[in-house]
N, C-alpha and C positions, 0 to 999 in steps of 0.2 A: 613945240605940240604931241602927246604921248601919238604913238600910231598901235595902233592892231593890221593883223594881217588874220584873215578868216580863212579857212579851209572845207572843203566834203569832210562828213564823218566817215572814215573808213576801217574804224574797228582798231585800229593800233595805237588810238589815241591815249593819253594817259592820266594820270592828275585827279581825278575825283575817286575820292574818300566814299569810303562806307561809312556812312552816316547813320540819324535816328529814324529816319523812313525807313532804313534799308533795313535796319534791323528788326523794326516793326512789321514788316510786310515778312520779314521770317520766322517771325516769330506769331502772325494773325493765325494760323491752323493750330497750333501748341497750345494754344491760349483757348483758343474757342473748342478746344477736343478736351485739355485737363481742366480750364476752369481756374488755373492759376498760372498768374502771369510769372511767378519766380519760379516754378518747376521749369515754364517753359523756356524761361530767359537760361537755366542750368542746363537745359538739353541743349541748346543753343550752341551755348559754348563746349558741350559736348561733343557735337557733331560739327561742329564748324560752319565756316560759309564760306562761298566767294564774294568779292569784295566788288567795285560797280569797273575795276579792271578786270577783271573775271581771274584775278590772281586767289588760288586756294587759299586759304584764312585755316591752316590745321585748327580742326576741335581736341580738346583735350583727351579726349581716349588716342586719337592718333600722335598726340606730341608726349605720352607716357609710354603709348607704346615705342614711341625713338627713341626714350631717355633710355628705356630699360632692356633696348638693344644696345644701347653706347657702354648702357652700366659692364652686360652680359661681355663687350667687345672690348672692355679692357680686364674682367678676367681673364679672357682666354688668351690675351696676347700677353701678358705676364705673371712673371714667378717673379717675388718679392720675399719670400720668404726667407732666404739667404743672400741679404746685400753684401755680409763679412766675406761671401764669398772673393767677391771684386775685389774688394779691400787688400785681401789676402793674397791677389795677384799683382794687385800695386806695389806690394811690399815686397814679394818675390823678385819682383824687377829690381826694384832697389839694391835687396842683399845681394842679386848676381853680380850685379855692377860690381859692388862691394868688391867680389870671391875673387872678381873678373883681375884687379887690383894688387889681389894678395897674392895670384900664383904669380904673378908678373916679380912681385917683391920678394917672392918666396917667405911670407911672414907667415909659421906656422903658429904663431900661439892665437894671433886675430882668426887666424881660420880657424882652429882647433874653437876659439870662442862662437866663431857663426856657427857651428855642428852643433855645441851645444844650446842653442837656443831654443825655448821651450815650446811644444808640437803647438801648444793654442795660442790663435791672434795676441790675446792684451799680451798672454806674458809675453810675446817676439816682441810686443810694441815697448811695452817698459823695460825690457833688454839693451833694447836699441837705441830707447831716451838718452844711456850714459853712457853708451860705446863711443870709443873711440875711433873715429872713421880716417879709416889710409887712404880714400879717395873720396875729396873732399866734395867733386861735384855731387857724389852718390850722398854724400852728408847732406849739402842742402837740398837733395830729392827726398831725403824721409823729413826733415824739418816741415818743407812745403808741405807732404805727406800728412803728417800730422796735424797742421794748423788746417788743412783744408778737411779734416776729417772733425776739426773740433768745430768748425763752422758750420760743416756739412751737421753733426750730432744736431748743435744748437739751434740751426734753422729746420731742423725736423720737427723741434717743437714745437718752435715758431714761427711759421712758414711766411707769415705774413707779415713779421719782422726781419727777411731774408736777409737786407740790405745790412740793417742793425749785426745783425750776427755776424759778419763777414770780417769783424776787428775783432781779434782774439788778441790783442795785446794785453798784456797787464791793466792796464787803466781801462781799457772797454772792458774787460771782466769782470774790475769791481762794479763798474756803472751798473751793469746787467744784474751784480745781484742787486745792490743798493735799486733798484727798479723794482726783481720781485722782492724783497721784503716788505717794501710801501705796498705791493698790489698784495702782497700776503695780511698784511696788516688789515687791510682794505676788506678784504672777505671777511676777514675775522670779526671784525668792525659791524660788517653788514648783518655778517650771521648773530650776530649777537642785539638784532635790533637798531643800531645807529644810523645815525643820517652822515653819511658818507661823501653828501655833495660838494663839501671843502674840499674834504681827501684828495677826490677826482682830480678837480682844479688846478691844484696842485703838484699833482702826481702827471697833468698834463703838462702844467707849465717847463717842470723838471726834464723831464721826458718823452714829448711830443714828441721830437723829430722821431723816435726809435719806434713808434706807431704807424705808419706809411697810408694807414684806412682814416685814419682822422675820426674817430671813435667821438659823440657826442655824449656819450652818457659812458655811465660805472657796465651797463649791465650790457649795452652794446659791446663797450672792449670786452668783458670780463666772457659773453659768448664767443665771438672770434677765438679768445683765447683755449675757451676750452674744447672750441671746432678741432682746431691743430690738436692737441693733448691727447684727445679722442680718437684722432685719429694714428697718430706714432704708438697707441696703443692697442687700438686695431689692429697695426702694423704684426706687434709682438703676438696678438693672441692668435693672427693665422702662422706663425712658427709653430714650428716642434717643440716641444722642451729644451732639446737639447740647442736646439737655433737662437731660441731666446736666450738658456744662457749662456751661448756664446758673444752677441750680441749684449749683452747686461754688463759682463766683463770688457768687453771694447769699451763700452760707455765710460764703466769707472774709471779706466785706464787711461780713457782722452781726456776726461775731466775730474782730476786729480785734486781740484783743490776742493776740500771738502765742504766747508761754508757753500759754494755755489751746487755743487750735488742736493747739500740739504733742501737749499732754499728752492730749487725745483721741485726735491721730492716732496715741497710742503704743497707748494703752490698747484700741482698736482694734485694731491691731495684735496685739497681747497674747492678746485672747480670740480675735481669728482663731486662732493657731495654738495654743490650750488647744480651742480647739470647731471645729475644721475642719468636724465634723459634721451643720452646723449650717443649710448651703447657704445660703452668704454670696453669693454670684453668682445666686442663684436668679431669673430673668424670672419674670414672672405675667401671663400673658396675661389682659387687662386689654379690658373690650371695651363697657362703657359710655360711653354719648355722653352723658348728664349732665355739667353745668356741673363743669369739674374742680375735685377737692377741694381744702381748704386745707393746707398743709402739716402743721398738727397730726392736722389729720383722717383725712389721705392715709399717713401712720405708726401710727394707732392701727387702719385697715382693714389693713395691715399686719402687727400681732400680730395683729389676729383669726385671717388668716389663718395665723399662725404655729401659734397654740392649737389650731388645728382638724388642723393636721400633725400635730401633735405626740399630740394626743387620736386624730386614726386610726392614730399610731402603736402606742400603749399597745394601742388593742383592736385592731388587728387581728394583734396579736403576743402576743393574752393566750391562755396556752393553758390557764387555773385562772381562780378569780374573786379569788383570793390578787392577781395583777397585778392587777386590776382595783378592786384596794382602796384602790390609790396613786394613783388618780384624783382630780381635785380636782373634787368634783361642783359646787360654787359656782360653779366657772368654768362647767362643763358645762352647767350651769342657761342662765348667760349665754350660750351656745356655740347651746346645742341648745332649749331651753327646759327644762321642769321636769319633764313628764313624761320623757321621754329621761333628764336625770338621777336621776328616781326608779327609772329603770331599770336604768340601774347601780348604783344602789346597792343594789337587790335583787338584781341578778347577782354583785355583787360579796359578798355574804353567803351564800351557797348552800354553799361547801365550810366557809364558818366552821360554819356551823347542823348541817351534818353532823358536821365533828370532834365537834361540842361533845354533841351526839346521841349522841354514841360510835358512833356508822353505820361511820365509817372513820376513817383512824390512817394518819397518812407514816410509811412508809417508804423509806428510801436514794431521797429527793426525790421518790416517788412516792405518789398517794392507793394506800391496801389497802382492800379488807373488812373490818371486825373480824365477830366470830362475832356481834353483834348482827346489823351491817349483814348478815350472810348470812340469819338468819332472816329481815330484814325483808322480804329479797329474797324468799325463799318466800312467804311471809303477803302478797306485794303477788301473788305470781303466782295465789296461790290466790285471795283476795279478787275478781282479776281475769275468772277462771273460773266461779267459783261465780255472779258477776255477770248470766253471759249464760245463765245457766238459767230456766227458766222456776218460777215460784216455786214452784207446787203439784206439779215433777215432782220436786223437794227432799222436800218434802210429805207424800208420798202414799206414802211405808212405812208401814205399821202397825207396830208394837209390840206381837208378843203376849205377851211375857215380863218381867216386871219383873225385873232384875236382883238380885243383894246383893249386886253389887261397888262398888268405892268411887268407880267415875266415873258423874259427874253429866252428866243429858243436856239439862240448865235444862227440863224439863217437869213438870207435874207429873201428879198425875191424884185422884180421889176413895179418903179410904182405905179395903180391904174386909180384912176377917178373913185375916191371913197373911202381910201386904203387910210388908215393912222399915218400921219406923216412922222413916221419917226427915221426921221432919214440913215444910212449907214454913208460917212465921212468916205470912207476910205475907198466903199465900191465905186460911190458914184465918181469921184475923182480918178480913179481906173478906168472906168470907161471912159471919161472926156479925152485923157491921154490917148487908152488905146484906140481911139477913132481919131483924134487931132494930131496924136505925136505929142512928143513933149517940148516943153516951150513954156515959159510963159507970156502974157497969164491966161488961165487955164482958163477957158471959154467952155459954160456948161450948155445942155439941151436937154429936153424934156426925157429924151429917150435914155440920156444916162443915168435921171435917178433912179438909185434902191432905196427900198426901206425894209428896217427889222421887222422878222414876226415875232408876233407875240403870242401868247399861249391866250385863249380863254381859260378865265379862274372858274374850276368846278372845282368841288369840295367829297373827296370821298374818305369815308371813314371807316378804319379797318380795322381788324382784332385778328392777328394774326396768332394761330392755335398751334404750339407744338406740343407732339408727341415726346416725352422726357421718359417712357416706359421703356423698362429694364430691356426687350427686346430692341430696342432703337441702337443699344449699346452691341446686342451680339451678333445684329446682323449686318452691321458696318456703315447704320444707315447716321448715324446719330451728328457726327461733324456735318457732313452737307447739309441736314437739317437749320443745325444751328448757324451754319455762316450763311444761311438764306435769311435766316430773320436778324441777323445782324445787315444783312445787305440793303433788306427789306428798309431797316431801320435808318442807313444811311441816304438809300435814294429818298425816302419822305421827306427826312430833316431839311435835306439839301436841295432839293429839284420842287418839293410839293410841302411850303412850310405851312400851306392853311389845312394841309391833310391829317387827321387823327388818324393814329395809328397805337394800338392800345398789344398788350401782349398776354397771354396765358402759358403758364406748361401745365401739362397733365400727368398723369401717371396713376398710384392709386388715386390719387386724389387733384383737382386742379388748383392752382392760384394763379392770380395775375404777377405778374413781373414787372420790375421798371427798367428802362433802357442801363441802367446804370450795372443792376444785377447778371444781366442777358453776359456776357464775358463769362463770368465765373457760373452760372448756372450749369450742372451737372443734370446726368440721369436719376432715376426713380428705382432705389436699390428693392423697393417694395414692387411686388407682379398687379398687376392691374391696367387697364386704359380705357380711364376714367372721361369717356365724351360727353357724357348727361352731362358732369359738373364743369368741362370746359363751356362748352356751349353757355350754359346757364350761365356762368360769370362774363362772356361773350357779349351775351343779350343786354347783361344788365352793363355794361363798357357802355353798347353802341346806344343804351336805353337814351342818354346823356349828350350826345354826338347828333351832329346834323349831316345833312349831305347824302350821298349814296351811301346806305351801308351794305358793309360785307363783313365774312368769315372767311379769312381762307386755313384752313386747316392741311395741317401735314403730319402723315402716320403710317404707319406699317400696320397696324394690326385692328382688330374688330372689337367693337368695345365690348369688355367681358368686369367693368364694373361702375355699381352707378350710387349716387347721392340718395341714403335713405332720410326721412324727414325730421328725423332723430340728429342727423348732422354725421352720420357714420357710415361708412363705407362697407357697401357689399360687392364681394368681391367672389365671381368664381368660371370657372376655365375647366370645359367650353363655354361660350356664353349663356345663358340661361333668358329665357323669354320676359323675364320680368326684364332683364337688364336693357335688350332691344328695346321694349315699350317704351319703357322709361327715357330713351337715348332720341328714338323717333320721334316720341311728345313734342322733347324739347327741341328737333326741327321744325316740326309742326308752329311750334311759336314763334319763331324765329321769322317762320315765312310768313306767318299772320302780322307779322313787324315787319314786314318787306326787308329784311336783310336776306343778301343774297351769301351761300357757303360754297363755296370752291374747296374741292376736297382734292389734296395730290397725296396720291396712296404710292409705299414703296414696296415692294415683294406682295404683293398683291394672291392671296390663297381664296379660291374660289368661293369661298365664306366670304371674306373680306370682300371681297368685286361682289357678291349679290347686295351684301349691307350697304354698298357708299351707290349702286345703283338706284339702288331702292329710295336712297334719300337723297339723290339728283330727281327721281320721280317727283317726289313730293315736293322740293323746294325750287327744282328748276336752275339750279346751279349748276355748274360743270364737274366733272369730274375726270382727273387727266392721271394717269396711268404710268410710272416714271422709273429712275432709277436714283441711287446717290450722283452720279454722276452726268445725270442732264435735269436734276431737280430745281435746281439754279434757272435755269435757262426756262423751263416750263412758269414756273412762281413770275419772275421777272416778266417776262415777255407778255404774260396773259396780263398780270398788271399794267402795263404800258398799252397794251391794247385796249385794254375799257377805258381808261383814263382820255384817249385819242377818241373812244367811242361815245364817251360823255361830254367830252368838247364837240364833236360832230351833230350830238341831239341839241345841245346848250346853242349851237351857235346861231 
């Protein structure tokens, strides 16, 4: 039998992955403020987040800065401009060993031959290749040096094929030339528009062992080779013309096989034409003053810089996490470290997790909220607002009557005669065990019975009128107001499904909003606070509803616009008498229709304060002067207070 052990949570346990719900909580404010899910997701990717274990997941901005610092460190630490200097040093050590032997043997002729060696490195190599060595060990070291340099030179052009290029025997070099010839034929056929699939398959059958990356397509193979040859080209571009000439001459001396040299030049030209964007002639500003690197080491540094450049391009151009999924995280770990690679993996998973959870879906190349996602946004907004409330503030409302409806409150009470017998089995059995102790059978007494409370069902019809005028954004009130709207929608649909909630947004003019529009709605870039039109629409919506009717209006400005009989909008700031009168007339109509208007005022000016106080005198609704930080507290607590008051009156 499988057994499990449980312990108290102490904050040190790990194993909880950052999931879709976590991402959605982090996205909620961004979606509500900007009204664009794709932009919100992109900003999340840019700034990063903390996973459930509290581990920091770096965003793209931080990762890009790490990458640029790593690249600058490579440039500051190395000098790759003169790799031939190390070769010259090694060659001089071999010649010095030969001179010592010649001095012992008093061989004047061969000593003179060494004295007459050319000054340039390539010329010295050529002369020594036909030299008759007096010191067999020095001769062996020279041959080994030449083979190492030839292999290193080939590997610097084909870094990913380093193992295959280590064999520089005549047979191996011939196979390398044949492989390059086939590659060139494919490139030229590709350029001519011919089908190369068959040619690629044949190439991999013959030379697959020379390509450890195991490319799956010709494009993948050619891009990899182009990156390597472009890195070598950049190494040459980073040198002075004199240094470049010395290295070119050295290359000619090492690769005396004219066919091999021709095939390499041909391949380089073909790849340069196929991938001109690789930065072939880009010079790197190396600043290191350490000993110059060997040719192979210099090529490795150039390849590392090239990989950093490509990683930067992918990250800088990533407008969604699907793009990040294309990044080779193993290579990213080599370049930036394991933590950064972990962050990239986490960022790449976000969109997929949201899609798999059914919160978003792709429509016409963009991510859009699903109905489930819309509900999650509202629940997150509601949870955020409720979490700010003082606990006893929400718990202080006594319930004077037990309802007979079907809405459970998840509270229990001791059974009294006349209560609906909605028995809480768990609480009842627990009471019996607490009274009589453990053991079976469990014997119940009347005092053990507890029943579940239920709410008396009352219907409230509410229209939330949300100010979307430009001042709401300028004064920093927009996000708080929109979050309250989402929270109200979530609260009513989840806890009071028989209630009605209508939504009206108003700026220069008013419009009815659906719940699905709410996350994406933004402020009105036109001037005007048209309360008159908002109240008119609210009345029309509530005329079709039953139960207690109310308008919850959130605003930060006095009425500066009203609707004309023609349907046009009249605007003036400061407000004119006609706009005030038209708005007040609409308030009076709502009052006659028994619609209560509760107004939540942000950044109240003296004129706005006077207006809403007059509105309250006419309608007998309540006015709350609040701030963005406390708006949610006022609106939600007032709504719940009114629900409880309606229940008590109906009980």
